[in-house]
C-alpha positions as CSV (number, residue, x, y, z in Angstrom):
1,M,0.0,0.0,-0.1
2,M,2.9,2.3,0.6
3,G,3.9,2.0,-3.0
4,L,0.4,3.3,-4.0
5,R,0.8,6.8,-2.3
6,L,1.6,9.1,-5.3
7,K,-1.0,11.1,-7.3
8,P,-2.8,11.2,-9.3
9,R,-4.3,7.7,-9.4
10,P,-2.1,4.7,-8.3
11,Q,-3.2,1.4,-9.3
12,A,-1.9,-2.2,-8.7
13,M,-2.6,-5.3,-10.7
14,I,-2.5,-8.7,-8.7
15,A,-2.4,-12.0,-10.6
16,T,-2.9,-14.9,-8.4
17,T,-4.2,-18.4,-8.1
18,P,-7.5,-17.8,-6.0
19,R,-7.0,-19.3,-2.5
20,P,-9.5,-18.4,0.0
21,T,-7.1,-16.3,2.1
22,P,-8.3,-13.4,4.4
23,L,-6.7,-10.8,2.1
24,L,-8.2,-12.2,-1.1
25,R,-11.7,-12.4,0.5
26,E,-11.2,-8.9,1.7
27,L,-10.7,-7.9,-2.0
28,M,-13.7,-9.8,-3.2
29,R,-15.9,-8.3,-0.7
30,N,-14.6,-4.9,-1.7
31,S,-15.5,-5.6,-5.4
32,L,-19.0,-6.2,-4.4
33,S,-19.5,-3.2,-2.2
34,E,-21.2,-0.3,-3.2
35,K,-18.2,1.9,-3.6
36,P,-15.7,-0.7,-4.8
37,T,-12.0,0.3,-5.3
38,C,-11.2,-3.3,-6.7
39,V,-12.1,-4.9,-9.9
40,I,-11.8,-8.7,-10.2
41,T,-11.6,-10.5,-13.6
42,R,-11.1,-14.1,-14.0
43,A,-9.6,-16.5,-16.5
44,T,-8.8,-20.3,-16.9
45,T,-5.7,-22.2,-18.0
46,Y,-7.5,-22.6,-21.2
47,A,-7.6,-18.9,-22.0
48,N,-3.7,-18.9,-21.7
49,R,-3.3,-22.0,-24.0
50,R,-1.6,-19.9,-26.8
51,N,1.2,-18.8,-24.4
52,L,1.8,-22.3,-22.9
53,A,4.3,-24.9,-24.1
54,P,2.0,-27.8,-25.8
55,A,3.7,-30.4,-23.8
56,F,3.1,-28.5,-20.6
57,F,-0.6,-27.9,-21.2
58,D,-1.3,-31.4,-22.1
59,H,0.6,-32.7,-19.1
60,I,-1.0,-30.2,-16.6
61,I,-4.7,-30.8,-18.1
62,A,-4.3,-34.6,-18.0
63,K,-3.0,-34.5,-14.4
64,Y,-5.7,-32.1,-12.8
65,K,-8.6,-31.8,-15.0
66,G,-11.8,-33.0,-13.3
67,T,-10.0,-33.0,-10.0
68,R,-10.8,-30.6,-7.0
69,L,-7.3,-29.0,-7.3
70,G,-8.0,-28.7,-11.0
71,R,-11.0,-26.4,-10.1
72,Q,-8.6,-24.0,-8.4
73,E,-5.4,-24.2,-10.6
74,L,-7.1,-24.6,-13.8
75,M,-10.5,-22.9,-13.7
76,G,-9.8,-20.2,-11.2
77,D,-12.3,-21.2,-8.7
78,I,-12.0,-20.3,-5.0
79,L,-12.4,-23.4,-2.9
80,E,-13.8,-22.4,0.4
81,E,-13.7,-25.6,2.0
82,A,-10.5,-27.6,2.6
83,E,-10.7,-31.0,1.4
84,G,-11.9,-33.7,4.0
85,A,-13.0,-30.8,6.1
86,L,-15.2,-32.3,9.1
87,W,-16.8,-28.7,9.5
88,T,-17.8,-26.8,6.3
89,R,-18.0,-22.7,6.3
90,E,-21.9,-23.3,5.7
91,M,-21.9,-25.3,9.0
92,L,-20.3,-22.7,10.9
93,E,-22.2,-19.8,9.8
94,Q,-25.5,-21.7,10.2
95,A,-24.4,-22.6,13.9
96,R,-24.0,-19.0,15.0
97,D,-26.3,-18.1,17.9
98,G,-26.6,-14.5,18.8
99,R,-28.7,-15.4,22.0
100,K,-27.2,-14.6,25.3
101,S,-27.5,-18.1,26.8
102,E,-27.1,-19.1,30.3
103,F,-24.5,-21.8,30.7
104,K,-24.0,-24.7,33.0
105,R,-20.4,-25.0,32.5
106,V,-17.5,-23.2,30.6
107,V,-14.1,-24.5,30.1
108,V,-10.9,-23.2,28.2
109,A,-9.2,-26.0,26.1
110,I,-5.7,-26.0,25.1
111,D,-3.7,-27.9,22.8
112,P,-0.1,-26.8,23.1
113,A,2.2,-26.7,20.3
114,V,5.9,-27.8,20.9
115,S,7.4,-24.7,19.0
116,A,6.5,-21.2,18.0
117,D,8.3,-20.3,14.7
118,V,6.4,-19.6,11.3
119,S,6.0,-23.2,10.3
120,S,5.1,-24.5,13.6
121,A,1.3,-25.9,14.1
122,L,-0.9,-23.6,15.9
123,T,-1.4,-24.0,19.5
124,G,-5.4,-24.6,20.0
125,I,-7.2,-22.4,22.5
126,V,-11.0,-22.7,22.4
127,V,-13.6,-21.5,25.0
128,A,-16.5,-23.7,24.8
129,A,-19.6,-23.8,27.2
130,R,-22.6,-26.3,27.9
131,G,-25.9,-24.3,28.2
132,F,-29.0,-25.2,30.1
133,D,-30.6,-26.2,27.0
134,D,-27.8,-29.0,26.8
135,R,-26.5,-27.5,23.7
136,A,-22.8,-26.9,23.2
137,Y,-21.5,-23.3,22.3
138,V,-18.2,-22.3,21.1
139,L,-17.7,-18.8,22.8
140,A,-14.1,-17.8,21.4
141,D,-11.2,-19.3,19.3
142,L,-8.1,-17.9,20.3
143,S,-5.5,-20.4,18.5
144,G,-2.2,-19.0,17.3
145,R,1.3,-19.3,17.3
146,Y,2.4,-18.6,20.7
147,T,5.5,-19.0,23.0
148,P,4.7,-21.3,26.0
149,D,4.3,-18.1,27.9
150,G,2.2,-16.6,25.6
151,W,-0.3,-19.5,25.2
152,A,-0.5,-19.7,28.9
153,R,-1.2,-16.2,29.4
154,A,-3.8,-16.2,26.5
155,A,-5.4,-19.2,28.1
156,I,-5.5,-17.7,31.7
157,D,-7.0,-14.4,30.2
158,A,-9.6,-16.3,28.6
159,Y,-10.3,-18.4,31.9
160,N,-10.8,-14.9,33.7
161,Q,-12.8,-13.2,30.9
162,Y,-15.3,-15.9,30.4
163,K,-15.3,-16.9,34.1
164,A,-14.6,-20.4,33.1
165,D,-14.9,-23.4,35.4
166,R,-11.7,-24.9,34.3
167,I,-8.8,-25.1,32.0
168,V,-8.4,-28.5,30.0
169,A,-5.1,-28.9,28.5
170,E,-3.6,-31.7,26.4
171,G,-0.6,-33.0,28.0
172,N,0.6,-35.3,25.3
173,Q,3.8,-33.0,24.7
174,G,4.7,-32.7,28.3
175,G,2.0,-33.1,30.8
176,D,4.1,-31.6,33.8
177,L,5.5,-28.7,31.6
178,V,2.1,-27.7,30.6
179,R,0.7,-27.8,34.3
180,Y,3.9,-25.8,35.5
181,T,3.7,-23.2,32.7
182,L,-0.2,-22.5,33.5
183,Q,0.5,-22.5,37.2
184,T,3.3,-20.1,37.0
185,I,0.7,-17.5,35.6
186,C,-2.1,-18.4,37.9
187,A,-1.2,-20.7,40.9
188,N,-4.7,-21.3,41.7
189,V,-6.3,-22.1,38.3
190,S,-8.6,-25.1,38.1
191,L,-6.9,-27.4,35.7
192,S,-7.1,-30.8,34.4
193,V,-4.4,-32.2,32.2
194,V,-5.6,-35.1,29.9
195,H,-3.6,-37.4,27.5
196,A,-5.2,-38.2,24.3
197,S,-4.8,-41.8,23.1
198,R,-6.3,-41.4,19.7
199,S,-5.7,-39.0,16.7
200,K,-7.1,-35.6,16.4
201,Q,-9.2,-36.7,13.5
202,A,-10.4,-39.8,15.1
203,R,-11.4,-37.6,18.1
204,A,-13.1,-35.0,15.9
205,E,-15.1,-37.2,13.7
206,P,-18.0,-37.9,16.2
207,V,-18.1,-34.3,17.2
208,A,-18.4,-33.3,13.4
209,A,-21.1,-36.0,12.8
210,L,-23.2,-34.9,15.9
211,A,-22.7,-31.2,14.6
212,A,-23.9,-32.1,11.0
213,Q,-27.0,-34.1,12.3
214,T,-28.0,-31.4,14.5
215,L,-27.8,-28.7,12.0
216,H,-29.5,-30.9,9.3
217,R,-32.3,-31.4,12.0
218,Y,-32.6,-27.6,12.6
219,F,-31.5,-26.1,9.2
220,R,-32.0,-28.9,6.8
221,L,-28.5,-28.5,5.7
222,S,-27.1,-31.2,3.4
223,L,-25.1,-33.8,5.4
224,P,-21.1,-33.9,4.7
225,N,-19.6,-37.5,4.1
226,T,-19.5,-39.0,7.4
227,K,-19.4,-42.5,6.3
228,G,-18.4,-44.7,9.0
229,V,-18.7,-42.2,11.6
230,H,-21.0,-42.6,14.5
231,S,-21.9,-40.0,17.3
């Protein structure tokens, strides 16, 4: 943006494979606004055929035509959902609840990462509650790349902000260290350290299936492929 500050009418052209990044979504929303400052045009690989080597074109078409990745790379489609995603964007949007529900129980869940560089997995921090209506509510997702002190402070801040009953932390990457890090920030925090014996995918599938069935019941959404999953 600093390179677009000179008069009279600075402009930029961005050519990219359309991935559903926050920046690209922002540009697309802008193009549809009442006073857009961004114009979007689309073209497929087929439109560029004259400029491509025939061998390359034939190879890339044969490899990706008709595939999910081909829709993105060849046809220029934005694929909002990650392949194999257990929760779709539509499910998340439909599940939003603006009611000020009363909760029976509130917990802060943490899945700490072992490092904090740019290629590290995120530390998962989610605030969830069980309402008096026996429905589950996700109140906040504070996941990110943190140092150990950083994720501990974020979790304790959420614990206090949402008046949580307990912090539940996964201790597979060092249970004693997780406990010590959290209690260093808040000595009297209510804390449970659990050890997962199954993969994240295996643990998430029953929850995703139950969520899909509930949304289908209330909103008539089409069910995702949950073959072999039982809630």
